[in-house]
C-alpha positions in Angstrom: 9.7 38.2 17.7 8.2 41.0 15.7 4.6 40.6 14.4 5.7 41.3 10.8 9.0 39.6 9.7 11.5 42.0 8.1 9.3 45.1 8.2 10.9 48.5 8.1 10.1 51.8 6.3 13.6 52.7 5.1 12.9 51.3 1.7 9.4 52.6 1.2 9.9 53.9 -2.3 11.4 50.7 -3.6 8.7 48.6 -1.9 5.9 50.6 -3.4 7.5 50.4 -6.9 8.2 46.7 -6.5 4.7 45.9 -5.4 3.0 47.8 -8.2 5.3 46.2 -10.8 4.5 42.7 -9.3 0.8 43.5 -9.5 1.1 44.3 -13.2 2.6 40.9 -13.8 0.1 39.2 -11.4 -3.1 40.5 -12.9 -3.2 38.4 -16.1 -1.7 35.4 -14.4 -4.3 35.4 -11.6 -7.1 35.5 -14.1 -5.5 32.7 -16.1 -5.0 30.5 -13.1 -8.5 31.0 -11.9 -9.9 30.0 -15.3 -7.6 27.0 -15.4 -8.5 25.8 -11.9 -12.3 26.3 -11.9 -13.3 26.5 -15.6 -15.6 29.0 -17.2 -16.4 31.8 -14.8 -13.5 31.0 -12.5 -11.0 33.7 -13.6 -12.2 36.2 -11.0 -11.6 33.8 -8.1 -7.9 33.7 -9.1 -7.9 37.5 -8.7 -9.6 37.2 -5.3 -6.9 34.8 -4.2 -4.1 37.1 -5.3 -5.6 39.9 -3.3 -6.4 38.1 -0.1 -3.6 35.4 0.1 -1.0 37.8 -1.3 -1.7 40.5 1.3 -1.9 38.1 4.3 1.1 36.0 3.3 3.2 39.1 3.1 1.9 40.3 6.4 2.5 37.1 8.4 5.1 35.2 6.3 8.7 34.6 6.8 10.2 35.8 3.5 10.2 39.6 3.5 10.5 40.2 -0.2 8.3 37.3 -1.4 5.1 38.0 -3.4 2.4 35.3 -3.1 -0.6 34.4 -5.1 -2.1 31.7 -7.3 0.6 29.6 -9.0 0.6 26.9 -11.7 1.0 24.0 -9.3 -1.7 25.3 -7.0 -4.2 25.9 -9.8 -3.5 22.4 -11.2 -4.2 21.0 -7.7 -7.5 22.9 -7.4 -8.4 21.6 -10.9 -7.8 18.1 -9.4 -10.1 18.9 -6.5 -12.8 19.9 -9.0 -12.3 16.6 -10.8 -12.6 14.6 -7.6 -15.8 16.4 -6.6 -17.2 15.9 -10.1 -16.5 12.2 -9.8 -18.8 12.0 -6.7 -21.6 13.8 -8.5 -21.0 17.5 -7.8 -22.0 19.8 -10.6 -18.9 21.6 -12.1 -21.1 24.5 -13.2 -20.1 27.5 -11.0 -23.5 29.1 -11.6 -25.2 26.1 -10.0 -23.7 27.2 -6.6 -22.7 23.7 -5.5 -19.0 23.5 -6.5 -17.5 26.7 -5.2 -18.3 26.3 -1.4 -16.9 22.8 -1.5 -13.7 23.8 -3.2 -13.2 26.7 -0.8 -13.7 24.3 2.1 -10.7 22.3 0.8 -8.8 25.5 0.4 -9.5 26.5 4.0 -8.5 23.0 5.3 -5.3 23.1 3.2 -4.4 26.5 4.7 -4.9 25.2 8.2 -2.8 22.1 7.5 -0.1 24.2 6.0 0.0 26.5 9.0 0.2 23.3 11.2 3.3 22.3 9.3 4.9 25.5 10.4 3.6 25.2 14.0 5.2 21.7 14.2 8.4 23.3 12.8 8.6 21.0 9.8 9.7 23.7 7.4 13.3 22.7 7.2 12.5 19.2 6.2 10.4 20.3 3.2 13.4 22.0 1.6 15.4 18.7 1.7 13.6 17.4 -1.3 16.3 16.3 -3.8 16.7 18.4 -7.0 15.9 15.4 -9.3 12.5 15.0 -7.5 11.8 18.8 -7.6 12.8 19.0 -11.3 10.5 16.0 -12.2 7.7 17.4 -10.2 7.9 21.0 -11.6 8.3 19.7 -15.2 5.2 17.5 -14.6 3.3 20.5 -13.5 4.4 22.3 -16.6 3.2 19.5 -18.8 -0.2 19.3 -17.0 -0.7 23.0 -17.6 0.1 22.5 -21.3 -2.3 19.6 -21.7 -5.1 21.4 -19.8 -4.8 24.5 -22.0 -5.0 22.7 -25.3 -8.8 22.7 -25.1 -9.4 26.4 -24.3 -6.7 27.3 -26.9 -8.6 25.4 -29.6 -12.0 26.7 -28.4 -13.0 23.2 -27.2 -14.7 22.8 -23.8 -12.7 20.3 -21.6 -12.8 19.6 -17.9 -11.0 17.5 -15.4 -7.4 16.2 -15.2 -5.0 15.2 -17.9 -6.7 12.0 -19.1 -10.2 13.5 -18.9 -9.1 16.6 -20.9 -7.5 14.4 -23.5 -10.6 12.2 -23.7 -12.7 15.4 -24.1 -10.5 16.7 -26.8 -10.7 13.5 -28.8 -14.5 13.0 -28.3 -15.4 16.6 -29.2 -12.7 17.7 -31.5 -14.3 20.7 -33.3 -11.7 23.5 -33.1 -13.0 27.1 -33.2 -10.9 29.1 -35.7 -11.6 32.4 -33.9 -10.3 31.0 -30.6 -7.2 29.6 -32.3 -6.5 33.0 -33.9 -6.8 34.7 -30.4 -4.5 32.1 -28.9 -1.9 32.5 -31.7 -2.0 36.3 -31.3 -1.4 35.8 -27.6 1.5 33.5 -28.1 3.0 35.9 -30.6 2.9 38.7 -28.1 4.2 36.8 -25.1 7.1 35.2 -27.1 8.0 37.9 -29.6 7.8 41.1 -27.6 11.3 42.7 -27.6 13.2 42.7 -24.3 13.3 46.5 -24.2 9.5 46.6 -24.2 9.2 43.8 -21.6 11.3 45.9 -19.3 8.4 48.4 -19.1 5.3 46.2 -19.8 5.3 42.5 -19.0 4.4 40.5 -22.0 1.3 38.8 -20.4 -0.2 42.2 -19.6 0.7 43.5 -23.0 -1.2 40.5 -24.5 -4.1 41.2 -22.3 -4.2 44.9 -23.4 -3.7 44.2 -27.1 -5.5 41.0 -27.9 -8.7 41.6 -25.8 -9.8 44.7 -27.8 -8.7 43.1 -31.1 -10.9 40.1 -30.3 -13.8 42.4 -29.7 -13.3 44.0 -33.1 -12.3 41.0 -35.2 -14.3 38.3 -33.5 -17.4 39.9 -32.1 -20.5 37.6 -31.9 -22.3 39.3 -34.8 -19.4 38.9 -37.2 -18.7 35.3 -36.3 -22.4 34.5 -36.6 -22.5 36.0 -40.1 -19.6 33.8 -41.0 -21.3 30.7 -39.7 -18.7 30.4 -36.9 -19.2 29.8 -33.2 -18.6 32.7 -30.7 -15.5 32.6 -28.7 -15.7 32.0 -24.9 -15.0 34.9 -22.6 -14.5 35.2 -18.9 -18.0 36.6 -18.4 -19.6 38.9 -15.9 -17.7 39.4 -12.6 -20.0 38.8 -9.6 -21.5 42.1 -8.6 -20.9 41.5 -4.9 -17.1 41.4 -5.5 -14.8 40.5 -2.7 -16.9 39.4 0.3 -16.9 36.7 3.0 -18.8 33.5 2.1 -18.9 30.4 4.4 -17.5 27.3 2.7 -19.4 24.0 2.8 -17.7 21.6 5.3 -20.8 19.4 5.7 -20.5 17.3 2.6 -17.8 15.0 1.1 -15.5 15.5 4.0 -13.1 12.6 3.2 -12.5 14.1 -0.3 -12.1 17.6 1.2 -9.6 16.4 3.8 -7.5 14.6 1.2 -7.6 17.7 -1.0 -6.6 19.8 1.9 -3.5 17.7 2.7 -2.4 17.8 -1.0 -2.9 21.6 -1.1 -0.9 22.0 2.2 2.0 19.9 1.1 2.1 21.4 -2.4 1.8 24.9 -1.1 4.6 24.3 1.4 7.0 23.0 -1.3 6.1 25.7 -3.8 6.5 28.5 -1.3 9.7 27.4 0.4 11.4 26.8 -3.0 10.5 30.4 -3.9 11.8 31.5 -0.5 15.2 29.9 -1.4 15.2 31.8 -4.7 14.5 35.1 -2.8 17.3 34.3 -0.3 19.8 33.8 -3.2 18.9 37.1 -4.8 18.7 39.2 -1.6 21.5 37.4 0.3 19.2 37.1 3.3 17.7 34.1 5.1 14.0 33.4 5.4 12.2 31.8 8.3 10.7 28.6 6.9 8.4 27.8 9.7 7.0 31.3 9.9 6.6 31.3 6.1 4.4 28.1 6.3 2.3 29.7 9.1 1.8 32.9 7.1 1.0 31.1 3.9 -1.4 28.7 5.7 -3.3 31.5 7.4 -3.4 33.5 4.1 -4.8 30.5 2.2 -7.4 29.7 4.9 -8.6 33.3 4.8 -8.6 33.2 1.0 -11.0 30.3 1.2 -13.5 32.4 3.1 -13.3 35.1 0.4 -13.7 32.5 -2.4 -10.2 33.1 -3.5 -7.8 30.5 -5.0 -5.0 29.3 -2.7 -1.7 30.9 -3.2 2.0 30.2 -2.7 5.3 32.0 -3.1 5.3 33.0 -6.8 8.8 32.8 -8.2 8.4 35.2 -11.2 6.5 37.8 -9.3 9.0 37.6 -6.4 12.0 38.0 -8.6 10.4 41.0 -10.4 9.5 42.6 -7.1 13.1 42.3 -5.8 14.6 43.5 -9.1 12.2 46.5 -9.0 13.3 47.5 -5.5 11.1 45.5 -3.2 12.7 44.4 0.1 10.0 44.2 2.8 6.5 42.8 3.3 5.2 46.3 2.3 5.9 45.3 -1.4 3.8 42.2 -1.2 0.9 44.0 0.5 1.2 46.8 -2.1 0.9 44.3 -4.9 -2.4 43.1 -3.4 -3.8 46.5 -2.8 -3.0 47.5 -6.4 -4.9 44.4 -7.6 -7.8 45.4 -5.4 -8.0 48.8 -7.1 -8.1 47.0 -10.4 -10.9 44.7 -9.2 -13.0 47.7 -8.1 -12.4 49.7 -11.2 -12.0 47.4 -14.2 -14.5 44.6 -13.6 -16.6 45.2 -16.7 -13.5 45.3 -18.9 -12.1 42.1 -17.5 -15.4 40.3 -18.4 -14.5 40.6 -22.1 -11.2 38.7 -21.9 -11.3 35.6 -24.1 -10.4 32.3 -22.4 -8.2 31.4 -25.4 -6.1 34.5 -24.5 -5.7 33.2 -21.0 -4.8 29.7 -22.4 -2.1 31.3 -24.5 -0.6 33.0 -21.4 -0.7 29.8 -19.5 1.0 27.8 -22.3 3.9 30.3 -21.9 3.8 29.7 -18.1 3.8 25.9 -18.6 6.7 26.0 -20.9 8.6 28.2 -18.5 7.9 25.8 -15.6 9.4 22.8 -17.4 13.0 22.3 -16.4 14.2 21.8 -20.0 17.9 22.1 -19.2 17.8 19.2 -16.7 15.3 17.3 -18.7 17.6 16.9 -21.7 20.9 16.3 -19.8 19.9 14.3 -16.8 20.8 11.0 -18.6 24.3 12.3 -19.2 24.8 13.2 -15.5 23.5 10.0 -14.0 21.3 7.1 -15.1 19.7 6.8 -11.7 19.0 10.5 -11.5 17.4 10.5 -14.9 15.3 7.5 -14.0 14.1 9.2 -10.8 13.4 12.5 -12.5 11.4 11.0 -15.4 9.5 8.7 -13.0 8.4 11.6 -10.9 7.4 13.5 -14.0 5.3 10.7 -15.3 3.6 10.0 -11.9 2.9 13.7 -11.5 1.3 14.0 -15.0 -0.7 10.7 -15.2 -1.3 9.7 -11.5 -1.0 12.0 -8.5 1.0 15.1 -7.6 1.8 14.3 -4.0 2.3 10.6 -4.5 4.7 11.4 -7.3 6.8 13.5 -4.9 6.5 11.0 -2.0 7.5 8.0 -4.0 10.3 10.0 -5.7 11.6 11.1 -2.2 11.5 7.4 -1.0 13.4 6.2 -4.1 15.9 9.1 -3.8 16.5 8.3 -0.1 17.1 4.7 -1.0 19.6 5.7 -3.6 21.3 8.1 -1.2 21.5 5.5 1.5 23.0 3.0 -1.0 25.6 5.6 -2.0 26.5 6.4 1.6 26.6 2.7 2.4 29.1 2.0 -0.4 31.3 4.8 0.9 31.2 3.4 4.4 31.9 -0.1 3.3 34.8 1.1 1.1 36.2 2.9 4.2 35.9 -0.2 6.3 37.5 -2.3 3.5 40.4 0.2 3.1 41.1 0.3 6.8 40.4 -3.4 7.6 41.0 -5.7 4.6 38.9 -8.8 4.7 41.2 -11.9 4.9 39.9 -14.8 7.0 43.4 -16.3 7.3 44.9 -13.1 8.8 44.1 -9.6 7.5 46.9 -7.1 6.9 47.1 -4.7 9.8 47.1 -1.1 8.5 49.0 0.7 11.2 50.4 3.6 9.2 48.3 6.1 11.2 49.8 4.9 14.5 52.2 7.2 16.2 55.6 6.0 17.4 54.5 5.0 20.9 51.4 3.3 19.6 53.4 1.4 17.0 55.8 0.2 19.6 53.0 -1.1 21.8 51.4 -2.8 18.8 54.7 -4.5 17.7 55.2 -5.9 21.2 51.8 -7.7 20.9 53.4 -10.0 18.3 50.4 -10.1 16.0 47.9 -11.0 18.8 45.9 -7.8 18.3 43.1 -7.2 15.8 43.1 -3.5 15.3 39.7 -2.6 13.8 39.3 1.1 12.7 36.1 2.9 11.8 35.7 6.5 10.6 33.0 8.9 9.5 29.3 8.8 10.3 28.1 5.2 10.5 24.5 4.5 9.5 22.9 1.1 9.3 24.7 0.5 6.0 28.0 0.1 7.8 26.6 -2.8 9.8 27.2 -5.2 6.9 30.9 -4.4 6.8 31.3 -4.8 10.6 29.3 -8.1 10.6 31.4 -9.5 7.7 34.5 -9.3 9.9 33.1 -10.8 13.1 34.5 -14.2 12.3 38.1 -12.8 12.2 38.0 -12.1 15.9 38.8 -15.8 16.8 42.3 -15.4 15.1 43.5 -12.9 17.7 43.8 -12.7 21.5 42.6 -9.0 21.7 40.2 -6.9 19.6 40.7 -3.2 19.6 37.8 -1.3 18.0 38.9 2.3 17.3 36.0 4.7 16.8 37.8 7.9 17.6 36.9 9.3 14.1 33.3 8.4 14.3 31.1 11.5 14.9 27.8 9.7 14.6 26.7 6.2 15.3 23.3 4.8 14.1 21.3 2.2 16.0 22.0 -0.6 13.6 25.7 0.1 13.4 25.8 0.2 17.3 24.1 -3.2 17.4 26.7 -4.5 15.0 29.5 -3.2 17.2 27.8 -4.8 20.3 27.6 -8.1 18.5 31.3 -7.9 17.5 32.3 -7.3 21.1 30.1 -10.2 22.2 31.6 -12.4 19.5 35.0 -11.7 21.1 33.8 -12.7 24.5 32.2 -15.8 23.2 35.6 -16.9 21.8 37.3 -16.0 25.1 38.9 -13.0 23.6 39.3 -9.5 25.1 37.7 -6.5 23.4 38.3 -2.8 23.9 36.4 0.1 22.4 38.4 3.3 22.2 37.9 6.9 21.3 34.2 7.1 21.9 33.0 10.6 23.0 29.9 12.6 23.3 26.7 11.1 21.9 28.6 8.1 20.5 29.9 7.2 24.0 26.4 7.7 25.4 24.8 5.5 22.8 27.4 2.7 23.5 26.7 2.8 27.2 23.0 2.7 26.6 23.5 -0.6 24.7 25.7 -1.9 27.5 28.9 -2.0 25.5 31.7 -2.2 28.1 35.5 -1.8 28.2 35.4 1.8 26.8 38.9 3.3 26.9 39.7 6.9 26.2 42.3 6.3 23.4 44.1 3.8 21.3 47.3 3.9 23.2 45.7 2.9 26.4 44.0 0.0 24.7 47.3 -1.2 23.1 49.0 -1.0 26.5 46.2 -3.2 28.1 46.6 -5.6 25.2 50.4 -5.7 25.6 50.0 -6.6 29.3 47.4 -9.3 28.5 49.4 -11.0 25.8 52.8 -10.9 27.3 52.1 -11.2 31.0 48.8 -13.0 31.1 47.2 -10.0 32.9 44.2 -7.9 32.1 
């Protein structure tokens, strides 16, 4: 296995162009996500995460053309970590120096847990999340981003999760007109920029380049003070040390940090692998899910040591990278190196960016994340699907991200099992109508020789056919027909069309065979092969015959000659 998955130099020009283009898109988003996750002064840590996590995820990941970095779901989760630490008494002021080492400890733990998911080869299971759950979860993330950005957009200081932010808005509702003006200008740029311009300059970057200098001219501190208005909040000075290793604090609040690490790992895994599927669809390739988790986990663990936000596969940046020519990990690494150049050369300029501008960019991101199409038509497709999707959405917004997904998956699996069970029971009913007096024998699928043997038994044979994979749901249909055995001299249980047999269904078959013996009836099981035959033998089910004809022949001898 090569050290770098999908690496080659045959597409160097496309990879360099794709990486630089992705970096242009990533710059304003990384700053916005940092500010959303950590509050005032946190924007630069989003950029650190994009540089470190983006480079290492491309280097060690399993999706060659994927570009990684801070994303909406991950930034929302980090904001939740900040809220949980604040609840136990940790100061949320980054300048106090207490919060950041603890958050980064959670980031490191999350990265290690995510890598462990890949080592345990659990990647393929994460992509089995039903679409209704994914849609509800992602829409919930979008709504969380929108709620959290209302305060910065209005120039009101808010912290914490959805409910805390709403409480803060209501308690201190004093909008800043200058901040609102900056936010509205940003929204105008990101929504109204013509497509022909967006092809060359992404609208978030254009907003950054246009609105920041306008805010310095129109809403500088002196002018606002002369008008009796409050100054607008800006990102502030970037730490002079820049990108450097800092040891996180693992010695305090370990239970909270471990829980946060698990949430970051699961969310990062889901976020990344969903983006990997998008990349596969565009490039017509196939990613390595377990390797992707290991690469993303190592990247996030390293980002924590560089005080960077955790990252995941970023859908918009990945799509832009691919459409710009990127095909290999070189493009993802180029994206990070380009951001590093920006960090080293444009730090003083970045400090002047208004937080209301970043809020405007994130409002656009939140609206894009919400699955509007499915949100408005889910009820027309299926009532159960709509209920599941809306439930996950509400749990995600108002309760907990991961519990929303886990409960949603549990409910989805119950609905799926119920659907499969109904199909299995319908098959059993179609093949074996339930009539306690004497069921109709459906023998249309018997060949001529089998039909001849069956007719010679003069109605003394109960031919019970099963088909398709049988889970525990099929046990009910089998159990319902146990009492019919006493009406016949021979039970023939045909499972030649059963490729899989669950434990509960196997127990039901065993009980049916035992019921026949209890009533002094003979029972034959036919057509079992492979794993199905092995499982029946493990349960001690005897009289296994290779085919239905042999069973009918034995039944004919027993009924007409009194022989077994």
